[in-house]
N, C-alpha and C positions, 0 to 999 in steps of 0.2 A: 349391422353397421360395417361398412367397408373399412379395412385396415390398410394404411398406406405406409410405404417406406419412401422417404424423400430426402433430397439433399438441401441443406440449409447453409448458405454462405460457403465456407471453406471445408465443411465437414459432412461426412455421412454418419448418420446415427441410426441404430436399429430400434429406436423407440417407436412403439406403435402409436401413431397419431390418428385420433378418431375424426374430429371435424374441427373446423375453424369458423366460429360464429362471428359475423360482422358486428361492428359497434360494441366490441367487448362483451358479447353475450347479452346485449341490452334486452332482448325479448325473452331470454331464458332466465337471467338472474338480474333483473333491473335494480333491485336495492343494492346488491353486491357491487354492481358496476358504478352506480351513482355514489356510493360511499367511497369507492376507490378513487374516483375523480375529485372528491372533496365537495361534490354538489350537495350532499346531505351530511348532517352531523353523524358521527359514529362514536361508539364507546370502545376504546382500546381494551384488549384482553391481555392478561399477563401470560408470558411464556410458561409460567408454572402450571397453567391449566392443561399442559400438553405432556406431562410426565417427562420433564427434561432429564437427560442423562449427562451428569456433570463430568467434565474433563479435568478441570483445575479451577482454583479460585485465586487469581493473581493477588499477591499480597500488596498492601500499600507500600509505595516507594518511600523508604526511610533513610536513604543516604544523605549525608550533610551536603549543603550547597557547595558547588565547586569553588575553590578559591580563585580570585582574580589577581593577576600580577599587576593590574593597572588600577590604581585608586579611583574611586568615584564611578565604578561600573558595577552596580549591585546586581545580584541574581534574583530572578523571580521564579519560584517553583509553581508548578501547575496545581490547581485545586483538585483534590481527589474526588473521583466519581464513585458513587455508591455501588452501582451495578457492575458486576464482573461478567463479561460475555465469554464464557468458556463451557459450552454445553451443546447438546443437540436435541432437536425436537422432531416429531413426526406429525404432520398435519394432513388428515384425510380430506380429500376434495378441496384443498385450500387453493389460494390464488397467489402467484408471485409475479412481480413485475421486473423489468430489465434493470432496475437500480436498487434491488435488494429489499423492497417492501413486501412483506408477507402477511396474508390475510387468511382467516379461517373461512369455513364454508358459509358462515353467516355474514361475511363481509367485515368482520372486526379486525382491525389492525393488531398484530401480535407484538406487544411491547416486550422487548428483550429477545425477540426472534427476528427483529427487523434490523437491517443494516442501512443506514447508520443509526445507532441508538442516540437519541437526543434528550438526555436527561434534563428535566425541568423546562422543556420546550413543548409547545403545542404542535403535534404532528400535522394538524390540519393546515398550518401555515406552509408546510413543506411539501405536502402532497396535494397538488391541485392540477386542474386540467391545463394541459399545454406545457408547463415548465418541465415536469419530470417524466414526460413521455416522448420528448424530442430525442432523436430526429424522426420519431414515428408520427403517424397522423394523429389529429386531435382525438379521433375515436379509433383506437387500435383494435385489431382483431384479437379475440381471446382464443388462443390455441389450446386444444384439448388433447391430453395424452393419457392413454389407458394404462400405462405402466407407472413405475415409481421414478420420480425426478428429484435429484439432489439440487438444491438451490444455493448457488455460490455467487450470485450477483451482488453488487455493492454500489452504493451511491457515489463512491469516490474511486471506482476501479480503474479509471483512466489515468490516475496518478501513480507513478512508479512505486513510491513508498507504500501506499495503501494496497496496491496490487501485491507487492512482495510480502508485506508483514501483516496485512489484514485478510487478504483473499486466499493466497496459496496455503497458509497453515491450516485452513479449514479442511484441506484434503486429509490431514492427519486425524482430525476429528471424524471425518467420514469413514476412515478405515476401520474405526472401532464400532460403527453402526451395524447392527445385525440385519437390517432391512436390505433386500435386494435393490440395487441401483441400476435402472435401465438407461437413464439419461442424465446428463450433467448440464444444468442451466448456468451458463457463465459467459462473460464477454470473451471473444476470441478473434479480434480484428486488428489489434495493434501489434507491431513486430515483437515487442518485448513480451506481450501476452502469449503469442504463438510460440515463441522460442522457449519461454519458461515452462509452458505446458508440455511441450515436446521433451525437454530435458528432464522434467519430473516424471516422465513415463505415463502421462495421462492418455488414455485411448481416445483419440480425437473423433473416432467414429461415433462415440456416444455423446458428443458435445452438441447442445442446443445453443447456438450462438445468440446471445441477447441483443446483438446488433441487428438481428433479423426478426426476433420474436420479442415483442414488447410486453406481452402479458400471456401467462399460461396458467392452466390448471391441470391437475393430474390425480390419479387414484390416491396416491400419497405423495406429499412433498416431504422430503428429508432435508432438514435445515441444520447444518452445522453453524453454530453461532460463535463468532469470535471477532474481536477487534481490539486494537491497542487502546487502552483506556487511560485517560488523564489521571495522573497522580498514583498510578499503579506500576508495579514492576513489569518489565517485558517478560512474558511467560517463557520459562526455560524449555518447555516442550515445543513451542513454536520456533524458537531459535535452533533447537536440535533438529527439527524437521528440515529447515532450510539448509543448514550446514550438511546434514546427511545426504540430502538430495543433490545439492549443487556443487559442493567442494570436490567430490570424486570425479564428476564429469568435466571439471576444469583442470584436471591433472595435466602437467606438462605445459607447453606453451612458453613464449619468451616475452610476455607482456612487460615485465619489469625486472630489473636486476640491481636494484639499489634501494628503491622503495620510498623516495621522497617525492610526493606528488601534490600539486595544487589543482583543485577541481574548478574549472572555469564555469561561470554562469553568464558568459557574454551573450549566448544565444537564447537565454531565458526570456520569457514574456514579461516578467516582473521581478522585483526584488533583486535587481542586479547590483553589483559593486561598482560604484561610479569610478573609482580609481584602480580598477582591476589591473590595467596595463602597468601602472606604476608598481603595484604590489608584486606582480609576476616578474618584472625586470629586477627588482631588488632580491627576490627569492632565488633567482638563478645563482647568485653567489653562494647560496646554501645548498646547492645541488638539487633544487626542486625542478621538476618538469611539469609544464602545463598540460592538462588533460581535459578534453571535452567529452565527458562520459556518454553524452547522447550520440556520439559518432562511433562508439564501440558496441559491438553485439554483447548480449548479456554474458555469454561465456567469458569473453575477454574482460568484462567488468569484474566478474568474480575473481579472475586471475590477478587483476590489477590490485584489488583490495586484499586478496590473500597474501600477496607478496609485499604489500606496503609496510613501511616501518614508521613513516611520519606522513600525516595527511593534514593539509591546510585547505579549508574550503568554506565559502559562504554557505549559509543555511540553504538546503535544497534537497530534493528527492534523491539525488545521487548518493547522499550519505546513508541511505537505507542499506547500501552495500557494506557498511561497517559490520553487518552481521557476519561477513566472511573474513574479518580480520583476525589475526592472532592476538592472544592476550599480551598486553604490554605495548601494543601499537599506540603511538602518540597521535592525538587528534587535537587540532586547534580549529574550533568552529568560529566563523566570522558572522556576527549577528547585527541586526539593527539595534537601535537604542533599547527597544523592548526585546525580550527573549521568550522562547518556549523551550521547555526542557526535554523535548523528545529525544534528541540524540545524546544528551547526557545520561538519560535513563537507559538507553540502549548501550552506551559505552560502559556504564556501570555493570550491566548484566554480562557483558563480554570481558570485563576486567581490562578495559582499555584505559590509557592515561589521557584523560580529557582536560582540555583547557579552552578558554574562550576569549574573544576580543569583541567589544561592542562599539557601535557608533556613539559618540558623545553628544551629537547635536540633535538627535530626534527626541520623540516623546517616549520616555521609558515605561509608560503605562499603556501604550497603544501599539499592538502588533500591526505591522504595515505591509502592504504590497508595493510600496514605493521604493525606488532605488535609494541607496544610501552609500556612505563612504566611511572608511576608518583611517586613522593616521598610521603611517609606517612606524613611527616611534612606539605606539602602543603594541603593534604586532611584534616588533623587535624585542620589546620588553618581555612579551609572552614567550617568544622563542627562547630567550635567555633563561627564563624561569623553567621552561620545559627541558632545558639542557640540549637544545638544538643549536649547533654551532656551524659557521660557514664551512663548506667543503674544501678540501685541498684539491689542487689541479689534478684532473684525471679521474676523480671520483664522480661517476655519472650514472644515470639510469637510462634505460632504453625502452622504447615503445615501438612496435613494428609500424613502419610508415604506412603500410597498406591499411591497417586497422585505424590509424589516426585519421586518415583522409577519407576512407570510404565506409567505415563501420563494418567491414567484413571480418569474420573471425579469423584469427591466425592460428591454425591447427598444426 
């Protein structure tokens, strides 16, 4: 069989690729393909059948609920999930798709080896023809690789939070695996993905871009399994990996020199703060500077949070950068009437001083994508409780104009 070396997307990889069968290998493995598309019933198999190598078992989150400075805004803690994803498995002749679903050679979905783990839900509702293979054709080509491929694809990899805290820490697990790794199956098409992979020192020549390859099989699939689990502590090893990799490369720079920032969601597609302009105008008296994180390159985002002393922000992916803050940094998260405790759990792991403000008008039992508003009086009460006072004249922060406007890194 001929062996080819070829270019995929933005990367060259020295993985030996054998052949690419049309229709997902329909004529070679019909049951496997049909089960993957959801056209036939399948029986999931536990990851425990593949001799998992444990990394850690995140403890249940046990910190008390954060106190609210505003009466009548109760806190809702997330329900703990039983499964703890912190292990690696090796699957011989398995199949992986571009969104993190992993199957054994019999076409069985590997529960606990698949991202995203959906405890208590039927996978068959989520894996079906069309929805989870876009933008690829209805019948994707099954790519065959004769080497070993590490699978780091994920169902939510296009979101910055999940990329940073679910996907990238899996490289730490991969480093402890004894199997030789020839290729790395991961998405590598968004600017923040390309930049973080480069800064983390990942050899892009080995990357198999999941934006180009919808479905693959290999001699061995090496699968590091990790994701942030509801109701559990943020793993110390994952936080350590991110800080060790990215804080050193952010050394220097002049992103901030005072550290009071407000993170805007004005450009977000959903869950915007309706009265954001009013809030920003009032916060200027406290020395806050408005920042649009999406306009900054990743290196500058790390610097911004590294140097921050007070952060006020509506809930959003940019707060994943809290992982780069120093202990004691004060955080005020602005939330709809319902809350999720994601960033409170992260703040607790990092020993940050966390506070929150909620919308009083929405449904406190329903997490929403809708825009919402908060009252300035509630935010001011919370600022006072956190010991954040108005700034004296001349106390300012600075953000390089070129980074703020264009997203270029200020080196």
